[in-house]
Backbone bond lengths (Angstrom), bond angles and torsions (degrees), N, CA, C in turn:
res aa  C-N    CA-C-N  psi(-1)  N-CA   C-N-CA  omega(-1)  CA-C   N-CA-C  phi
1 M - - - 1.422 - - 1.533 106.54 -
2 S 1.342 117.25 119.55 1.438 120.96 -177.80 1.519 114.43 -79.69
3 A 1.324 114.78 145.61 1.541 120.51 -179.88 1.511 109.14 -70.18
4 A 1.361 118.54 136.32 1.372 124.56 177.35 1.624 110.21 -60.15
5 K 1.267 117.44 137.72 1.463 120.25 -177.01 1.619 105.74 -104.45
6 F 1.320 111.74 137.34 1.551 114.84 -178.36 1.514 103.22 -119.24
7 P 1.318 114.56 144.62 1.521 113.45 176.99 1.502 114.57 -68.12
8 A 1.267 115.59 139.92 1.448 121.73 -177.35 1.521 110.53 -64.08
9 T 1.279 120.87 137.84 1.428 128.85 -179.05 1.588 108.82 -109.24
10 K 1.255 116.20 141.48 1.411 120.71 175.60 1.460 110.70 -81.33
11 P 1.320 122.30 136.65 1.461 121.40 176.61 1.538 109.26 -67.01
12 T 1.323 113.27 142.02 1.453 125.22 176.92 1.490 111.36 -64.89
13 A 1.354 118.19 121.65 1.396 124.37 -179.94 1.461 110.83 -67.04
14 I 1.341 118.48 130.16 1.527 121.63 -179.90 1.480 107.56 -90.62
15 K 1.285 118.55 121.51 1.411 123.12 -179.75 1.583 110.63 -71.62
16 P 1.245 117.65 129.42 1.576 117.93 -178.96 1.512 109.15 -61.63
17 R 1.263 112.15 148.53 1.430 121.97 177.69 1.505 111.99 -59.35
18 I 1.297 118.98 140.58 1.506 122.87 -177.28 1.575 109.00 -54.06
19 G 1.304 111.61 126.02 1.512 116.12 179.10 1.518 113.55 93.78
20 A 1.348 115.00 -2.23 1.541 114.26 -179.34 1.467 114.60 -61.20
21 E 1.364 116.34 -38.58 1.477 120.21 -175.58 1.550 107.53 -70.21
22 A 1.398 115.73 -40.01 1.472 115.98 177.28 1.531 114.57 -64.50
23 L 1.298 114.80 -38.03 1.485 119.30 177.29 1.489 110.46 -62.96
24 E 1.295 121.27 -40.11 1.488 123.15 177.24 1.421 107.80 -71.57
25 A 1.266 126.57 -44.46 1.471 126.94 -176.53 1.537 115.58 -72.48
26 K 1.367 113.39 -38.03 1.511 115.46 -164.98 1.496 109.58 -120.52
27 G 1.357 119.34 -18.21 1.480 122.57 -177.54 1.559 110.87 88.51
28 W 1.318 113.92 168.38 1.424 121.86 -168.05 1.479 111.72 -62.78
29 W 1.413 118.34 -48.76 1.420 124.04 -175.39 1.578 112.10 -57.66
30 A 1.319 115.14 -49.44 1.496 121.13 -173.43 1.535 105.82 -70.09
31 T 1.311 121.30 -24.96 1.434 120.33 176.66 1.460 116.43 -81.58
32 H 1.410 115.81 -11.90 1.478 118.33 -177.70 1.527 113.69 -129.18
33 R 1.351 118.33 6.70 1.452 119.14 -171.42 1.486 114.24 -63.80
34 L 1.303 118.66 -38.59 1.457 119.14 -176.75 1.554 106.86 -77.23
35 L 1.341 118.37 -30.85 1.478 119.14 176.28 1.473 109.49 -63.39
36 I 1.402 116.44 -45.02 1.443 120.25 178.79 1.501 113.62 -60.18
37 A 1.404 114.66 -39.34 1.447 122.82 -179.13 1.497 110.10 -64.57
38 R 1.377 119.79 -40.46 1.405 125.48 176.48 1.563 113.90 -61.23
39 R 1.337 113.05 -49.35 1.469 118.24 177.65 1.501 113.52 -62.07
40 T 1.376 112.77 -37.68 1.526 115.05 174.52 1.457 112.15 -62.77
41 S 1.383 117.26 -41.94 1.444 123.21 178.51 1.473 111.79 -59.93
42 Q 1.358 119.48 -50.66 1.428 125.97 -175.80 1.533 109.86 -64.79
43 L 1.313 116.94 -44.19 1.445 123.09 -178.64 1.592 108.45 -64.15
44 G 1.317 110.77 -47.68 1.539 120.13 -174.89 1.530 107.82 -61.11
45 I 1.279 117.05 -44.78 1.525 117.43 -175.52 1.523 109.60 -72.18
46 L 1.346 115.44 -34.42 1.433 114.33 178.12 1.569 111.50 -68.27
47 L 1.322 113.07 -38.04 1.519 117.03 178.66 1.567 112.74 -64.40
48 L 1.265 115.03 -35.04 1.457 120.46 176.05 1.507 110.40 -60.42
49 F 1.236 121.81 -40.22 1.404 124.65 177.24 1.540 114.74 -73.08
50 L 1.443 115.69 -30.67 1.380 121.90 -174.71 1.558 109.42 -87.93
51 A 1.363 116.11 -19.34 1.442 118.75 -170.36 1.587 111.83 -65.32
52 G 1.348 118.08 -26.88 1.478 121.29 175.46 1.526 109.71 -69.46
53 P 1.307 117.10 -63.75 1.472 120.33 -176.20 1.545 114.55 -58.10
54 W 1.331 114.19 -35.02 1.483 121.71 -174.67 1.441 111.08 -82.77
55 F 1.403 116.94 -48.87 1.418 118.94 -170.09 1.562 117.99 -119.07
56 G 1.397 112.27 -3.48 1.392 118.71 -176.20 1.513 115.20 79.00
57 W 1.284 117.77 16.12 1.461 123.05 177.88 1.554 107.97 -98.21
58 W 1.247 119.62 98.61 1.432 120.51 -165.68 1.600 106.89 -97.18
59 I 1.287 113.79 66.66 1.532 118.50 174.90 1.542 107.76 -73.18
60 V 1.306 117.31 -43.38 1.450 120.15 179.22 1.527 106.68 -127.02
61 K 1.346 111.40 132.63 1.541 114.85 178.83 1.621 101.33 -114.42
62 G 1.320 113.00 138.15 1.421 120.57 174.75 1.492 111.14 111.23
63 N 1.318 118.71 -148.69 1.461 122.45 -177.24 1.561 105.88 -147.47
64 L 1.276 113.28 -170.21 1.481 119.30 -171.45 1.593 108.58 -69.70
65 A 1.333 117.97 -20.26 1.384 123.89 177.51 1.532 112.44 -71.36
66 S 1.302 115.82 -44.43 1.398 124.16 -178.87 1.549 111.13 -156.60
67 S 1.236 119.03 130.38 1.499 123.62 -177.15 1.439 115.21 -147.52
68 L 1.374 117.15 167.03 1.459 121.41 177.07 1.621 101.52 -139.60
69 T 1.363 115.77 117.92 1.380 123.08 -179.57 1.532 112.95 -96.24
70 L 1.346 117.24 124.88 1.452 122.99 -177.43 1.492 115.64 49.56
71 G 1.379 110.51 30.63 1.517 117.03 175.66 1.546 114.94 75.22
72 V 1.274 118.32 -3.24 1.427 120.22 -174.42 1.528 120.62 -124.26
73 L 1.317 110.40 -30.64 1.500 119.85 -177.63 1.450 117.42 -97.27
74 P 1.310 124.34 99.54 1.410 125.10 179.31 1.516 109.08 -82.60
75 L 1.344 114.43 140.53 1.508 123.10 176.86 1.540 105.40 -138.06
76 T 1.312 112.91 130.39 1.499 119.13 -177.97 1.534 106.82 -133.38
77 D 1.266 116.39 131.82 1.448 124.97 173.75 1.530 111.24 -59.35
78 P 1.253 122.72 109.09 1.493 120.65 -178.83 1.528 115.52 -57.47
79 Y 1.353 116.14 -23.37 1.487 117.39 176.45 1.503 111.07 -71.24
80 V 1.363 116.36 -40.88 1.456 122.20 179.35 1.555 107.33 -70.59
81 F 1.327 119.85 -38.75 1.413 122.38 174.68 1.552 111.36 -55.97
82 L 1.371 114.69 -50.60 1.433 118.69 -179.36 1.466 113.55 -56.73
83 Q 1.395 117.69 -40.24 1.409 124.04 -178.75 1.574 108.09 -63.97
84 S 1.303 113.31 -41.70 1.456 116.39 -175.23 1.594 109.51 -68.68
85 L 1.311 117.00 -32.05 1.481 117.94 169.33 1.411 115.30 -62.51
86 L 1.346 115.89 -46.69 1.485 120.60 176.57 1.460 114.05 -59.84
87 A 1.382 115.33 -33.85 1.455 118.21 179.91 1.551 113.63 -79.29
88 G 1.365 115.15 0.98 1.434 119.06 171.54 1.576 109.60 90.17
89 K 1.300 120.68 18.43 1.421 121.28 -177.66 1.589 105.97 -88.40
90 A 1.293 118.12 137.16 1.359 122.63 176.13 1.537 112.15 -75.05
91 P 1.452 113.50 123.98 1.467 114.17 -174.11 1.548 111.90 -68.17
92 Q 1.384 112.88 138.09 1.466 119.80 171.72 1.513 111.28 -85.43
93 R 1.295 112.10 150.91 1.574 117.75 -178.88 1.526 111.13 -60.85
94 T 1.379 119.59 -38.87 1.444 119.31 177.68 1.548 113.20 -67.47
95 A 1.286 115.41 -37.86 1.448 119.66 179.30 1.473 111.44 -68.72
96 L 1.324 119.32 -37.57 1.470 122.89 175.53 1.506 113.11 -66.03
97 I 1.333 119.55 -42.70 1.422 125.46 174.31 1.570 108.62 -58.87
98 G 1.269 115.88 -49.45 1.501 121.75 -175.47 1.572 108.75 -63.14
99 T 1.365 117.34 -36.39 1.386 121.35 179.86 1.608 109.91 -65.51
100 L 1.363 114.99 -46.87 1.383 118.95 -178.59 1.489 113.02 -64.72
101 I 1.313 117.64 -34.26 1.471 121.83 177.08 1.547 110.37 -61.64
102 V 1.443 115.35 -50.48 1.446 119.77 -177.93 1.501 111.59 -68.21
103 L 1.346 119.80 -36.38 1.453 121.31 174.19 1.575 111.85 -58.66
104 A 1.378 113.76 -49.20 1.415 117.70 176.75 1.455 114.65 -57.28
105 F 1.303 118.85 -37.09 1.453 123.73 -178.49 1.513 109.82 -66.27
106 Y 1.406 116.09 -49.45 1.489 117.39 -173.16 1.573 109.63 -79.67
107 L 1.337 120.68 -19.47 1.413 120.40 171.18 1.587 110.01 -67.97
108 L 1.329 117.08 -23.30 1.352 124.08 -178.88 1.571 108.74 -85.58
109 V 1.347 118.58 -51.17 1.444 119.66 -170.47 1.583 113.83 -102.07
110 G 1.258 113.87 -1.90 1.542 117.26 175.61 1.486 109.62 108.40
111 G 1.309 118.91 125.92 1.422 124.74 -176.89 1.558 114.25 -53.41
112 R 1.260 115.73 -48.85 1.480 115.99 -176.69 1.482 115.55 -89.35
113 S 1.425 110.73 16.27 1.402 117.06 161.74 1.469 113.65 -59.88
114 F 1.384 116.13 -26.80 1.449 122.74 178.52 1.527 108.28 -60.17
115 C 1.384 113.17 -39.09 1.437 115.84 -175.88 1.543 117.53 -68.81
116 S 1.349 112.49 -36.11 1.388 114.81 -175.89 1.585 116.34 -99.38
117 W 1.407 113.21 -16.48 1.426 114.59 -177.60 1.530 114.21 -117.21
118 V 1.310 115.97 -4.07 1.532 120.68 -176.19 1.528 110.49 -128.59
119 C 1.321 119.02 -49.00 1.520 120.18 -170.83 1.430 111.82 -58.91
120 P 1.327 120.45 128.55 1.509 124.77 176.38 1.476 112.67 -77.57
121 I 1.299 123.96 -8.12 1.455 126.58 171.85 1.505 110.32 -79.50
122 N 1.350 118.38 -28.37 1.469 118.88 -173.37 1.636 112.11 -57.04
123 P 1.370 117.92 -44.65 1.435 113.63 178.14 1.498 115.82 -56.57
124 V 1.314 117.10 -31.07 1.472 121.29 179.11 1.522 110.26 -67.90
125 T 1.345 117.21 -43.10 1.458 119.75 -179.51 1.545 111.33 -72.75
126 D 1.349 112.71 -35.73 1.567 116.60 176.43 1.517 108.75 -63.56
127 L 1.349 120.94 -38.06 1.455 122.80 -178.00 1.554 106.15 -65.96
128 A 1.260 120.27 -43.68 1.495 125.56 178.44 1.500 109.66 -58.88
129 A 1.385 117.55 -44.51 1.444 120.66 -179.88 1.510 110.13 -65.78
130 W 1.374 116.40 -40.26 1.463 117.07 179.72 1.514 116.19 -66.65
131 L 1.376 113.87 -33.27 1.474 118.77 174.30 1.414 114.20 -66.78
132 R 1.350 115.40 -39.33 1.511 120.38 178.66 1.568 109.08 -57.44
133 Q 1.368 112.11 -44.88 1.492 116.16 -176.20 1.562 113.41 -73.40
134 R 1.353 110.40 -37.37 1.474 115.54 -178.94 1.545 114.29 -68.17
135 Y 1.276 115.01 -39.00 1.498 117.64 -179.04 1.584 112.67 -106.46
136 G 1.264 116.50 13.70 1.445 122.45 169.80 1.581 110.22 63.89
137 I 1.355 119.92 38.10 1.391 121.85 177.42 1.518 108.88 -70.01
138 R 1.344 119.10 115.57 1.456 119.72 -178.73 1.481 111.44 -103.89
139 G 1.306 116.18 177.30 1.467 125.78 173.29 1.554 104.47 78.31
140 S 1.386 110.18 141.97 1.415 118.87 -176.17 1.532 106.93 -160.42
141 A 1.304 116.64 137.08 1.409 123.96 171.22 1.558 110.02 -58.43
142 R 1.239 119.14 138.67 1.481 121.46 176.28 1.493 113.71 -104.77
143 V 1.323 111.85 114.79 1.519 115.61 177.59 1.560 104.55 -138.33
144 S 1.280 115.48 143.98 1.454 122.38 177.68 1.498 113.41 -52.81
145 R 1.342 118.49 135.57 1.433 118.71 172.70 1.577 113.63 -69.12
146 N 1.307 116.10 -9.50 1.507 118.99 176.34 1.527 107.94 -77.56
147 L 1.261 121.17 -9.07 1.497 123.36 -178.62 1.563 106.12 -58.78
148 R 1.341 123.21 -40.10 1.426 126.55 -178.72 1.527 109.87 -57.61
149 Y 1.380 117.73 -33.52 1.457 119.47 -178.30 1.502 106.03 -74.22
150 A 1.258 119.08 -40.51 1.538 123.64 179.08 1.487 106.49 -56.46
151 L 1.368 120.42 -47.87 1.419 125.48 -175.46 1.567 106.20 -67.95
152 L 1.185 118.16 -42.84 1.490 122.42 174.85 1.577 111.08 -52.51
153 A 1.318 117.23 -49.72 1.495 119.60 174.38 1.507 111.75 -62.13
154 M 1.310 117.79 -34.20 1.493 120.59 -176.23 1.493 107.74 -68.30
155 T 1.410 120.63 -39.93 1.461 122.74 176.30 1.471 113.95 -58.71
156 G 1.382 117.02 -37.29 1.381 121.23 173.46 1.602 116.15 -67.37
157 V 1.339 115.82 -39.10 1.442 121.79 175.71 1.570 108.13 -62.70
158 V 1.328 116.81 -40.19 1.406 117.38 -172.84 1.584 106.93 -74.79
159 A 1.280 117.54 -31.36 1.524 118.51 177.23 1.510 107.47 -68.34
160 L 1.336 116.30 -41.35 1.480 117.79 177.50 1.462 115.72 -63.80
161 V 1.349 119.56 -40.00 1.421 123.71 -174.56 1.621 109.41 -78.47
162 T 1.281 114.08 -42.88 1.507 115.06 -173.33 1.540 113.11 -90.14
163 G 1.365 117.00 -15.53 1.445 118.61 178.41 1.570 111.45 73.95
164 S 1.262 111.29 27.84 1.569 120.02 -177.03 1.492 110.55 -148.50
165 I 1.346 115.07 157.79 1.502 121.49 176.56 1.503 105.80 -89.83
166 A 1.384 114.03 72.08 1.420 117.86 -171.90 1.585 114.67 -69.28
167 W 1.356 113.94 -23.80 1.461 114.76 -179.33 1.543 112.43 -66.59
168 E 1.316 116.76 -30.46 1.499 120.75 177.33 1.499 114.00 -59.44
169 L 1.284 120.16 -23.59 1.378 125.16 177.09 1.524 113.63 -68.25
170 V 1.332 114.70 -30.32 1.490 119.22 -174.39 1.495 110.42 -122.26
171 N 1.341 118.87 2.70 1.479 125.00 177.84 1.642 107.46 -60.88
172 P 1.294 119.29 117.22 1.489 115.62 -174.62 1.532 113.90 -64.65
173 V 1.313 118.99 -26.31 1.389 123.62 172.42 1.471 113.03 -60.34
174 S 1.312 115.00 -52.44 1.491 120.83 179.34 1.521 111.25 -66.08
175 M 1.344 118.33 -38.52 1.387 121.58 177.91 1.481 114.06 -63.24
176 L 1.336 113.45 -40.09 1.502 118.18 177.84 1.556 112.10 -63.53
177 Q 1.334 115.35 -41.59 1.455 114.84 -179.71 1.534 111.86 -69.49
178 R 1.337 116.83 -39.02 1.562 120.73 177.88 1.518 106.35 -63.63
179 G 1.351 118.23 -40.80 1.451 121.96 -175.95 1.477 113.57 -63.99
180 L 1.390 117.26 -36.71 1.461 118.84 179.10 1.463 112.97 -73.40
181 I 1.308 118.46 -17.37 1.486 123.16 -178.71 1.539 108.47 -94.66
182 F 1.329 115.87 -50.95 1.411 119.03 -172.54 1.528 116.46 -99.91
183 G 1.299 116.07 -5.11 1.481 122.14 -176.48 1.457 109.51 114.03
184 L 1.320 115.29 126.79 1.484 122.22 -172.06 1.584 115.02 -58.99
185 G 1.336 115.09 -47.12 1.405 120.01 174.74 1.577 108.75 53.75
186 A 1.347 114.93 -125.04 1.481 120.26 -177.60 1.533 111.97 -72.44
187 T 1.307 117.42 -10.57 1.492 119.50 -179.60 1.457 113.70 -61.93
188 W 1.408 115.90 -31.84 1.535 125.98 177.24 1.549 102.80 -57.58
189 A 1.259 118.89 -47.54 1.478 122.96 -172.66 1.437 110.27 -62.65
190 V 1.414 116.45 -42.88 1.491 120.18 -176.87 1.508 109.85 -69.79
191 V 1.328 121.54 -43.34 1.421 124.26 177.71 1.536 111.38 -63.63
192 L 1.341 119.35 -41.91 1.399 125.54 -179.86 1.520 109.05 -65.44
193 A 1.382 119.42 -40.60 1.442 125.56 178.90 1.583 107.77 -61.11
194 I 1.297 116.20 -43.42 1.539 118.97 -179.86 1.540 110.19 -63.98
195 F 1.351 114.24 -42.47 1.381 120.78 -179.62 1.553 111.69 -59.65
196 L 1.344 114.64 -54.63 1.462 121.91 -178.33 1.511 110.70 -65.12
197 F 1.401 119.49 -36.82 1.531 121.30 176.05 1.542 108.55 -57.96
198 D 1.362 116.17 -48.01 1.491 118.13 -178.62 1.466 112.14 -67.84
199 L 1.272 117.83 -34.51 1.470 122.76 -175.05 1.514 110.53 -74.33
200 F 1.275 123.70 -47.16 1.431 126.51 -171.88 1.539 114.05 -111.05
201 V 1.280 121.85 -28.97 1.402 123.68 -171.40 1.531 115.89 -95.41
202 M 1.336 114.54 -55.55 1.460 120.11 -174.80 1.525 110.78 -142.90
203 Q 1.350 117.10 119.35 1.506 120.83 -178.75 1.572 106.57 -64.57
204 R 1.392 111.81 127.42 1.446 117.90 -177.64 1.472 113.76 58.88
205 G 1.383 118.18 30.04 1.426 119.15 -170.61 1.482 117.53 -62.30
206 W 1.379 118.37 -49.61 1.388 120.23 -174.66 1.517 111.23 -68.66
207 C 1.246 117.91 -59.79 1.471 122.26 -175.07 1.457 113.34 -69.01
208 G 1.332 116.97 -35.15 1.555 117.84 -173.20 1.454 112.01 -92.89
209 H 1.373 121.86 -8.95 1.418 122.51 -168.62 1.480 116.01 -134.48
210 L 1.354 114.62 -34.62 1.492 120.35 -168.78 1.555 114.46 -114.37
211 C 1.277 118.47 -38.52 1.432 123.07 -167.08 1.517 114.94 -63.09
212 P 1.411 120.65 114.67 1.408 120.63 -174.72 1.518 111.55 -77.03
213 V 1.317 114.70 -20.24 1.530 115.99 174.91 1.539 111.40 -64.35
214 G 1.383 114.74 -46.78 1.442 119.35 177.09 1.548 107.95 -62.65
215 A 1.274 120.98 -43.40 1.479 120.72 175.23 1.489 112.56 -51.90
216 F 1.321 118.58 -48.18 1.467 123.92 -174.07 1.614 105.82 -66.24
217 Y 1.248 120.54 -44.55 1.456 120.99 178.09 1.498 114.27 -68.08
218 S 1.339 118.28 -25.73 1.469 118.20 178.21 1.593 105.75 -73.31
219 L 1.283 119.98 -26.88 1.460 119.95 175.04 1.539 113.17 -61.58
220 I 1.398 107.92 -41.91 1.577 112.62 175.90 1.508 107.29 -68.64
221 G 1.237 121.05 -34.69 1.487 126.51 -178.10 1.556 111.10 -57.06
222 R 1.355 119.85 -23.57 1.388 120.27 -174.16 1.504 108.74 -61.42
223 A 1.377 120.80 -30.20 1.415 120.10 -173.15 1.575 109.92 -111.46
224 S 1.299 120.43 10.96 1.475 122.11 -172.58 1.528 110.78 -70.87
225 V 1.335 114.43 155.25 1.429 121.15 -176.21 1.524 110.45 -86.77
226 L 1.330 120.51 -53.72 1.451 123.81 -176.46 1.541 112.07 -69.99
227 R 1.286 113.86 126.58 1.446 120.82 -176.16 1.542 109.85 -135.78
228 V 1.379 111.23 159.12 1.473 115.78 168.20 1.537 105.53 -92.19
229 A 1.253 116.92 136.78 1.504 117.41 175.72 1.551 110.75 -135.35
230 A 1.350 115.17 146.08 1.398 125.19 178.47 1.499 107.32 -86.64
231 T 1.301 119.38 66.65 1.428 122.18 -173.45 1.488 111.76 -71.92
232 R 1.246 123.75 -16.84 1.488 124.41 178.30 1.584 108.19 -121.29
233 R 1.364 111.23 45.42 1.503 115.42 -174.41 1.521 111.50 -64.35
234 E 1.366 117.55 -26.12 1.514 117.93 178.01 1.544 109.29 -61.93
235 A 1.369 121.72 -16.89 1.401 118.69 -175.20 1.600 111.82 -92.93
236 C 1.371 115.71 -0.56 1.482 119.81 -178.21 1.497 108.65 -60.20
237 N 1.370 111.07 137.88 1.436 115.59 177.01 1.595 113.29 -114.47
238 D 1.283 113.63 25.60 1.461 122.24 177.79 1.451 119.69 49.41
239 C 1.428 113.86 36.79 1.473 119.03 173.98 1.493 114.77 -71.91
240 A 1.354 119.74 -21.00 1.417 128.02 176.45 1.493 116.93 66.47
241 D 1.432 113.21 16.99 1.477 115.41 174.79 1.479 114.21 -64.65
242 C 1.335 115.81 -29.86 1.482 118.06 -175.11 1.572 108.51 -68.50
243 Y 1.305 112.96 -40.92 1.460 116.87 176.33 1.509 112.28 -61.49
244 A 1.292 119.24 -42.82 1.451 125.36 -175.68 1.473 109.41 -68.74
245 I 1.326 121.26 -34.80 1.479 121.42 -173.47 1.524 111.40 -93.64
246 C 1.257 117.11 -18.76 1.530 123.91 -178.69 1.579 113.88 -65.09
247 P 1.288 120.73 130.13 1.520 121.47 179.63 1.553 106.80 -74.67
248 E 1.308 120.31 -20.73 1.470 123.50 178.71 1.543 109.05 -130.39
249 P 1.370 117.83 66.28 1.443 120.90 -166.02 1.594 112.43 -63.02
250 L 1.382 116.00 -18.92 1.483 111.44 -179.94 1.527 114.24 -68.44
251 V 1.348 118.22 -12.47 1.463 119.43 -175.83 1.515 111.13 -80.38
252 I 1.343 117.44 -11.54 1.513 117.31 -170.84 1.504 113.07 -85.80
253 K 1.324 121.90 -39.78 1.398 124.98 -166.31 1.578 111.29 -57.50
254 P 1.379 119.54 -48.01 1.437 117.60 -174.31 1.508 112.53 -59.23
255 A 1.332 118.11 -39.82 1.428 122.35 -179.74 1.542 113.85 -73.78
256 L 1.334 116.62 -42.30 1.422 124.60 -177.97 1.555 109.75 -69.23
257 K 1.234 117.75 -46.30 1.471 120.67 -171.93 1.563 111.65 -105.31
258 G 1.245 118.46 4.42 1.454 122.46 175.80 1.534 111.64 59.15
259 V 1.391 117.58 42.11 1.379 121.77 -179.17 1.556 110.57 -57.46
260 A 1.368 112.80 132.48 1.500 119.01 179.68 1.516 114.01 48.27
261 G 1.348 115.73 33.65 1.452 120.12 174.32 1.591 113.04 81.53
262 A 1.447 113.87 18.45 1.458 113.22 179.59 1.551 111.08 -67.78
263 G 1.285 114.00 153.57 1.445 120.91 174.08 1.433 114.02 -75.04
264 P 1.316 120.80 -178.92 1.471 124.67 -177.92 1.507 112.03 -80.40
265 V 1.366 121.32 -15.57 1.410 122.58 -177.12 1.558 112.96 -79.52
266 I 1.304 118.81 130.77 1.391 123.09 176.87 1.523 110.93 -78.17
267 T 1.309 112.76 102.81 1.490 118.20 -168.92 1.492 111.95 -98.66
268 A 1.278 120.05 -9.22 1.474 123.00 179.08 1.509 109.01 -57.96
269 P 1.293 118.98 133.16 1.435 120.35 179.24 1.491 117.05 -71.41
270 E 1.415 113.61 -14.96 1.449 117.94 179.71 1.613 111.37 -71.13
271 C 1.315 114.78 -18.14 1.512 114.87 -175.50 1.482 106.53 -62.86
272 T 1.369 115.39 141.48 1.442 121.46 -177.90 1.499 115.37 -95.94
273 N 1.374 114.29 -2.18 1.506 117.27 -174.41 1.495 114.07 56.69
274 C 1.292 113.51 31.40 1.554 118.94 -179.34 1.492 112.40 -71.27
275 G 1.376 115.99 -27.78 1.485 119.76 175.86 1.563 112.31 81.62
276 R 1.374 119.13 4.43 1.456 116.52 179.43 1.560 113.85 -62.76
277 C 1.361 113.61 -31.63 1.511 114.68 174.05 1.524 111.37 -62.79
278 I 1.323 116.36 -37.23 1.472 119.32 176.20 1.512 111.16 -61.97
279 D 1.300 118.35 -48.01 1.522 122.88 -179.65 1.546 107.71 -61.87
280 I 1.267 120.51 -47.09 1.432 124.71 -161.69 1.509 112.19 -82.91
281 C 1.340 118.36 -13.79 1.485 119.56 -176.02 1.524 111.81 -85.10
282 S 1.242 118.73 118.85 1.483 125.98 179.70 1.495 111.39 -68.86
283 K 1.379 116.42 -23.06 1.483 119.21 -177.44 1.591 112.79 -95.75
284 D 1.341 112.95 -1.47 1.489 120.48 -178.06 1.598 111.39 54.93
285 V 1.398 112.60 47.89 1.384 119.06 -178.33 1.587 108.70 -71.57
286 F 1.358 116.26 -38.74 1.409 121.53 -171.77 1.514 113.44 -97.11
287 H 1.361 113.04 146.83 1.454 118.04 176.52 1.478 108.26 -151.87
288 Y 1.357 116.35 160.27 1.538 121.75 171.54 1.465 106.20 -77.29
289 G 1.383 114.41 141.25 1.448 120.12 174.81 1.523 108.11 -158.51
290 S 1.313 115.62 -162.86 1.492 121.59 174.49 1.482 111.49 -97.35
291 R 1.317 119.07 164.75 1.402 124.21 -178.26 1.564 109.91 -64.34
292 W 1.412 118.51 -13.35 1.424 121.61 -179.12 1.523 110.53 -99.89
293 A 1.262 118.62 12.42 1.519 121.30 -176.54 1.558 104.92 -65.54
294 S 1.385 112.10 154.93 1.483 118.32 173.56 1.532 109.05 -135.12
295 S 1.301 115.75 157.37 1.544 118.60 177.23 1.483 108.01 -90.98
296 P 1.354 114.81 167.51 1.447 121.27 178.54 1.435 115.80 -50.07
297 D 1.435 116.29 -31.22 1.493 115.74 176.83 1.529 116.19 -79.80
298 G 1.306 113.84 8.39 1.479 118.31 175.44 1.476 117.65 81.58
299 A 1.365 117.33 7.33 1.427 120.99 -179.29 1.520 107.54 -69.00
300 G 1.311 114.19 142.21 1.536 118.33 -176.56 1.506 108.48 -97.93
301 T 1.369 117.77 -146.65 1.402 121.42 -170.00 1.592 112.52 -114.59
302 R 1.320 114.93 36.55 1.478 117.89 174.81 1.508 112.49 -51.77
303 H 1.332 115.41 129.71 1.485 123.21 -174.71 1.506 108.26 -91.80
304 I 1.370 115.00 125.08 1.431 118.79 175.83 1.658 104.41 -110.80
305 P 1.267 114.00 121.47 1.514 113.91 -177.71 1.469 109.80 -66.20
306 I 1.352 112.36 142.97 1.424 120.00 176.97 1.535 112.98 -92.93
307 Q 1.317 116.38 133.12 1.445 121.75 -176.23 1.458 108.61 -96.52
308 P 1.325 123.41 105.80 1.445 123.83 -177.79 1.524 113.42 -61.93
309 V 1.268 116.35 139.79 1.504 122.19 178.46 1.497 106.37 -130.54
310 G 1.410 113.55 -172.45 1.446 118.69 -179.64 1.530 109.32 -70.06
311 S 1.277 110.06 162.64 1.505 117.15 -176.24 1.549 114.41 -67.62
312 G 1.216 117.67 -19.15 1.519 121.41 -179.49 1.457 113.24 -60.45
313 T 1.338 118.20 -23.21 1.525 120.88 -179.26 1.488 113.71 -78.25
314 T 1.339 115.77 131.36 1.479 121.74 175.01 1.510 113.44 -106.27
315 G 1.261 116.48 10.15 1.488 121.31 178.14 1.486 111.39 96.31
316 G 1.276 115.88 160.55 1.431 119.09 177.64 1.545 109.71 -104.34
317 R 1.285 112.94 -179.21 1.490 116.58 -178.12 1.491 111.15 -86.06
């Protein structure tokens, strides 16, 4: 009795972990240096605010909404300032000066640099995204990325109708800062809810689809000077690690692939200037530069509008 013969099957190829090529080509430090710089920035800014209440070192007084540094430098969140105007509050001179300073800063470095270099909630959502990738958590609710702009408009309407900056009462960023000073209480529940939402319900759900703060700063980012650019896009080997690591993957393809004649500069305002695509690229395709940068092939900065889609997309090659 002859043994049954079964057709040979090819072993399934195991996809290398994201960043494996960069680690091999550049080493650990070069693959993580901007990530480390961001975490240092976020932690340092948070500690500056906490140094006064915790240790009595009043370098900065206030919070991310409004502060005074060394008793002379006022800084005011333009989003909070706008809500106060809509609520019918008379603008104070110091608040106006602080708003103009912050606006000028983010017009230079990129509006959503706030999200990746300052916001204390960002490490929480980044951790959820890393865990999704690390353990292969699939499935994600699909909601238009434009929803954040609708929520941004809604916060303005609420301020106009109620005569108060109501959003700041539930803003997770403000809640976290207050919680670290006065006791976390319910803040733990809010931060945990955002983490679990991003981990199990919607990929990059809070920052990429819902947060009105990020939506506001993306509007500033439309005119910002500092940009990420695919200045060596001809060296791209289509590994797609940049798409996988980017918190806003839809912004990459036009600049990287020259879609419809687009230049190498990532002009989409949703880009957070986090620099992870710079770190993770083994071919050093991406670099920081100005909005007027060009690639060796002479392509300029033609803007190709990004069409928001559901969160399940991680971008094409």
